[in-house]
C-alpha positions, 0 to 999 in steps of 0.5 A, a space after each residue: 431651233 439654234 443647233 450647233 452645227 458641228 453636232 448636226 454634222 456628226 448626228 449620224 455617228 451619235 445615232 450609231 453609236 446610241 443604237 450599239 448601245 441600246 443592242 448591248 444593254 446593261 443592268 445596274 453595276 454591270 455596264 462593263 461594256 457601256 463604260 468601255 464605249 464611254 472611256 474610248 470615246 472621251 479618250 479618242 477626243 482627248 479629254 481625261 477620264 477617271 474610271 470605276 466610281 461607283 463601281 462602272 461610273 466614268 467621269 471625263 474632265 475638260 477644262 479650259 482657261 484658268 478659272 476654278 469654277 466647275 459645273 457637273 452633267 450627269 447622263 445615266 447608263 443602265 438598262 432594264 430587266 425586260 424582254 424587249 418586243 422590238 424587231 429593228 436591227 438594234 433591238 437588244 442582243 441580250 434576252 431578258 435586258 432592254 433600253 426601255 427609259 432611253 439611257 442609252 440616248 441620255 448617254 449618247 447626248 452627253 458623248 456628243 457634248 463631250 465631243 464638241 467641248 473638247 474640240 472647242 472649249 469656249 469656256 474658262 473652267 472645268 466641265 465634268 462629265 458624269 456618266 453614272 450606273 445603275 440608276 434603275 433601282 441600284 443608287 448609282 449616283 449615291 455610290 458615286 457620290 459615296 466613293 467621293 465624286 464631289 470631293 475629286 470634282 468639286 463643282 458649283 451645280 449638277 445638271 441632269 435630263 431626261 427624254 419624257 415621251 408624249 411631247 413634240 420634239 423641240 420642247 424642254 421643261 424645267 421648273 423648281 421645286 420638287 419634280 419627281 418623287 421619293 420612292 420607298 417599299 413595305 412590307 408587312 406580315 400579318 401572324 394569325 392562326 391557320 386553320 380549316 375554312 369551314 371552322 374559322 371560329 377555332 383559328 385567327 384568320 389574317 386575310 380580313 385584317 390585312 384587308 382592313 389594312 389595305 382600305 386603311 391606309 388610303 385614310 393616311 393619304 385623305 385624312 392625314 396629310 393636307 390636302 395640298 401635299 402630294 402622296 401615294 400609298 399602293 398597296 401591290 402585293 397580296 400573298 396568302 394561302 395555298 389551298 381553298 379550304 384552309 386558312 393561312 397563318 399569315 398574309 404578306 401585304 407589299 408595296 410603295 410609298 411616294 412623296 415630294 417631301 420627307 416630312 410628308 414621308 415621315 408623317 406616311 410610315 409613322 401612320 402605317 405603322 402604327 395602323 398595321 400594328 394595331 389592327 393587328 393587335 384589334 384582332 388578337 394578331 401581331 405584325 412585322 412592319 418593313 419600310 425601306 427608303 430607297 430614292 428620296 424627292 428630286 427638287 430643283 433648286 431655284 436659281 439653277 432650274 431658272 438658269 436652265 430656262 434660259 439657255 433653254 429659251 435660246 435654243 429653242 424659244 420660250 414657248 417652247 420651254 414648258 413648266 415641269 408637271 411634277 411625276 410620282 415617279 423617281 430618280 436617284 439624281 435626287 441624291 446630287 441635288 442633296 449635295 449640290 444644287 442643280 436642275 433635273 430637266 425633262 426633254 420631249 421625246 416626241 409622239 413616237 412617230 420614230 418608233 417601229 410600229 405594230 405595237 399601236 400608235 402615240 407614244 411608248 412610254 418608259 419602262 414599256 417593252 416596245 420603247 426606243 429612244 427618238 435619236 432626232 434628239 441627240 443633237 438637240 440635247 447635246 446642243 443644250 449640254 454645251 449651251 448650259 456649260 458655256 453659259 454657266 462658266 461664262 457667268 460672272 
């Protein structure tokens, strides 16, 4: 691996900074301390900053030469509302909050890159360092864009990166096309007529109607969409009744829908609505159908994905740059890719050997209470950011 020497010499300090962020997790739109740490470091290195975009976002601005060309590099800063199981020294000091997705490490990698580019400025143009709040459900990317991110800081392309547990450190993955799914939620309330459970003929029982809906929705996946198109409908909550001998007045179904295209999403929403309303009507009942679209699919543009792969290959070798296996997880970097060309890549987080043991061997996946970011990634991730910016702003 071709790690930048000056980044390696700062690795211990950056790991300490990452662990400090891990110990002080903050939830979406409340990343006040985290933003203060980021802003203080950027200022210390002579990087002009812009604060408050998307509530707590920070943008660092590193210029060199005379070109008007610019690139944006993005890291997310927020934590999750989870109780941490780890007991190491840098475990969360805030009960019910935890960096269980590695955003502390993402922030540290981009800060390490910022320190280097601020000193060397080996490019012609501008590197915008985007430290984004509220990826975990808050849509911080969308809010930064609404606040004028790309108007105030116009760029040719935007790049993001996420750690990925289970693969050996030293590997990357990047691909053109959809790499993460859209994230959507639904709530369906079936309205019947409650009564005594021993005399169901006197009422309208919404429970079997709701059960039919759950089963019917899966035919949308198997019979309404093309087999080669990906889609998931998961009913994850069913709420009904308060007593074993009482038929409830209503049943509430909730869950999630995931797709890689808006066209498939449009079809699924329409068919779910039709099935819910018509099934309820067939049994003499009514239903209320709510469908909320959260994050759109994350779709990498071809040129930028191939460019990222070439930069990765120069650092770790072509054999260590893999094709991304698309995941049905969601990511609000999708909003940035809807506004600008770019690439959202994965960096391998290792097999879990870096973690405190005691929760079982093997990789600890994201959003797990015993997760911890692998500090060995920081120099590699920072090197990728630096080489990507330098190569992009050197290309004609």
